[in-house]
N, C-alpha and C positions, 0 to 999 in steps of 0.2 A: 467408547470414544464419541465425541460430539459430531454432528453433521455440519460440515462446512457448506455454507450456502451463499447464493448470489441473488440480488434483487430480481424478481420475475420480470420487471420492466426491461432489464437488459436483454433477457432471453427473447422477449416479445419483439423488441426492436430488431434484433438480429434475424429473427424468423421473418419479419416483414421485409427486411432488406433482401434476403436471399430468395424468398418466395416471389418477390416482384421481379427479380432478374432471371430466375430459373423455373418457377412454377412447380418446384419439386418439394412440396411440403412433406410427403410421406418419407422420402429418402432423407430429408433434412432431419426429421425427428427419429429416424431409425436408431435403435439402441438406447433410447432415453425413456424414462417413465412417462414423459409427455406424450409419447406415441400411443399410450394405452387407453387414453380417454380424453375427456374435455380439458383442453389446456387451461381454460379459464378457471378450472376448479383447483388448480395447484396452489392457490393462495399467493401471498406476497413474496415468497422466496422459492428458489429452486435449488436442489442440491448441486454442489460444485461438479460432481461426477456427471450429472446431466448436462450442465453448461459446457463442460469440457468436450463431451461427446458431440453436443450441438455445434460447437465451434469447429471441431475437426471435420464434421460432416459439411459444414458451410464452406470451409476452405477447399475441401475436395470437390464439392459441387460447382463452386464459382470459379475456381482456379485463379482467384484474385489475390495476389501477394500483398496488396495494401488493404485487405479486408479489416484488419485490426484498426488501422487509421480511420477508415470509413465508419466503423462502429463507434470508436471513441468520439469522433466529431458529431455523432448522433446522440451521445449521452449528455443531454442538456440538464438544466436545473429541474425540469419536470420529470426526467427519467430517474432522478435521485429521490423521488417521492418525498417523504416527510423531512428528510435531512435537507433536500433541495429547498423546500419551503422555509426551513429554519435559516439556511444561508441567506436567503433574500431579505429576511427581517432584521439582519444584523446591522449595526451602526455603520461599520466600515469594513473594508476587505480584511484588515487585520483580525477583526473579531470573527469573521467568517472562516478564516484560516484556522484560528484556534478552535472553533467549533468542529471543523473537519478533523483536526488532529485528535480531538476528544472522542469523536463518534464515527471515524472512518470505517470501523469494522462493520457498520451497518451496510456499507457499500461493498465490502469484500471481507469476509470474516477471517481470512488468513493473510491479509495484507499487513506488512510490517514497514513502517515509515520512520525516518529520522528527519527532524526539522532543525535548521540552524539559520541564523542571520549573521552575515559576515561581509564586511567591506562593501556595503551597499547592495548586497544580494540576499534574497531569501532562497533557501535551498530545501526542496523536498526530495529526500533520497529514499529509494526503494531498497530496503535491507535484504529482502528476499523476493524472488519472483512471485507475483501476485497469486498465481494458481499454477497447477501442473498442465499448463497450456503450451503450445509451441512458443518458443522464446520471443520471436519477433512479434507475433500476434499479441502476446501478453503486454509487452512494453509499448507497442503502438497504441493499443486500446487504453492502457493506463494513462500515459502522458497526453494523448490527444484528448481524453475525457477531462483530465485536470485542466488543460489549457482552455478547452471549450467552456468549462464551468467558470473559470476565472474571467474569461471574456464576457460571458453572459452576466456575471455579477456586476461588473463595472460598465456594462453596455459599451464595450469597445472591441469590435470584431477584429481590429488590427493589433491588439495587444501582442507584444513580442515576448518571447521567453528563450532561454538557452536550455537545450536538452541534450543529455549525455546518454548514449545507448551502449550496452556492454558487448556488442558484437560488430563484426566488420560491416562496412557500408554495403547494403543490399542492392540488387539490380534495380529495384524500384525506388531508389533514394530520392529521386526528384519529387515523389509524393511527400516525403518528409519535409523537404524545403518548402513545398507548397503549403503545408499545414503549419509548420513551426517557424518558418523564416530561415534566415541565414545562420542562426546560432545553434546548429545541430552538429554534434560530434559523435563519431563511432569509435569502437575499440576502447571504450573507457572502462576503468577499473570498477566504477560503481555507477549504476543508472540513477539519474537525477534530473529534476526540472528546477530551473532557477528563474526568478523574476525580480525586478528592482524593488528595494524596500520602500521607496517613495509611494508605491502603489498601496501599501498597507493602510495609509491614511485616506484613501479614496472613499468618500461617502457612498453608500449604496442607496439607490433611488427608492426602494421599497422598504426602507428601514422602519421597523415597528417594534419597539421594546416590549410592549405587552404581549404581542403575538409571539415574539421570539421566546419569551419565557415559557409560554404554553407549548410551543413546538419542542423546546429543549426538554421539557418534562416528558414528552412522549418519546423523544429520542432516547432519553435515559431509561425509560421503561423497556423499550424494544431492545436496547443494548443489554440490559440486565437479563432479559429472556435468553438472548443469544449466549451470554457469558455463563449462564447457568448450565449450559450444555458443554462447556469447555472441559477438557481434561486438566488434570493438575499440572502436567507439563506446560500446556498452553497458558494456563493462568499464571504460572510462575514466570514464564518468559515475558508475558505482557506486563507483569508487575515490575520485573527487573529492568525492562526497557524504559519504563517511565521513571525509574529511580537512577537516571544517568548520573554517574559520579558518586553514587551511594550504593554500596554493595553489602547488604545486611547479612548476618549469619542465618543459618537455616532455621533456628527456632523463631527468629523475628519474622521471617517470611511466612512460616506456618501460622503465626499469630495474625498477620495481616490477612491471611486467607481464611481466618476463623477456624483453624484446625489445631489440634495438639501436635507437637513435634513428632510424637510416635505415629499418629494417624497419617500425618503428612508424609513421613518417610515410607510408611507401608504403601501408601497409594502411589508414590513415585516408583517404588519397587515393582508394583503390579503393572505399571506402564513401562517397565524395564528402563527406568531413568534414574539419575542421581542428581541431587542438588548441585554438586560441584560441577558436573558436566554442563548443566544449564547455565550456571553462573559464568563459567568460562566461555560459553558460546556468546553470551551477551557482552562480556568484557571484550571479546574479540571484535564484535560488531561495533562497539563504541570506539575502540582503539582504531579500527579501520576508518571510521568516519573522521576521527581527528587527523589521521595521517593524510587523508585525501582532501580534507576541506579546511585545513588550518596550516599555519606555519609554526605551530608550537614546537619547541625543542623536544627531543625524544624523552628527556628526563621529566618534562612536565606531563607529557602524555602518559608515561609510566605511572606517575603519581596519581593522575586522574582516574586510572583504571585499577588502582590499588596496590601499586608497587613502590617501594622506597628506593629501589635500585634499578637503573635502566638496563643493566646487563641481564638481570633476572627477567625483566619485562621482555627483552629481545628473545630470550630462550623460550619463555612461555608463549609468546606470540607465534614463533615458528612452530611450536608444538601444536597450537590451536589451529593454525591455518595452513601450515606447510610452506609458508613464505616468510622471508625476513621483513621486518618493518621497513627497512630502507628500500627494499625492492618495491613494496607497495607504494611508498611515497613517490618513488621515481617513475611509477607506472610500468614497471617491468613485469 
């Protein structure tokens, strides 16, 4: 199995934040490989298990329930390293968003996102929790970092966004409104950040097409290095999520991954997985997105995820998720 990793800059920023307030570096790094030697020698990325331990230690040491928000608002364009540089050289915000969707695994190797534009709003939906971190910390960090990056790109610290969180309003909710503004909702079926589509055409002040191409080439190289470590399960899920509305047969997917069907099937079995299970997982993700973010009739959604009959879709969706499609659409 591959190693899931996080940019080292994120860990360094968190360490600095906590060390400044507590002075407890040794306890902060306890249980991580970073405690074993020179932190500067770990390279450009840290393993997720180290970052998770670091975050849990930080929460325990600081007792700060809004630590995820504070960290997210500290993750600026510079913290995103080469991808942050690539963002800044884009022509406009829309181009930067497309670059983010293409290379976001450089920022979190197991982050799964869906993107849509509907009725004047751009939506970035978190399909899965970014990491095996405390839920509130995860989504606070993710959405605060997204908003901080968007604001930095267009040089507008007051840019507003709507943000949906999948848990009840916490005791420190005032920090959410301070960071995101009034458009915050809790107890939502799917976590998401939305901003106005008119911002997509906003020119970026540091746009540089020549540099952008160079930075993207480096992003592509780094992503290829990461994906070369992915399991067949992860490669399959990543591919199917990109093929929204197109659900190929197993031999086609094997071909896309440069494997023979026999080798592909064997490697899935070694990982105790099957193609049908992974296909159904992605179809459920896509169907949930349509149910929550569109007014499409059930028959249309059924067709878009591969069913000719809406009643068969309803039965399959209930089997996949344990919930009826109508319940999801109504937010029950």
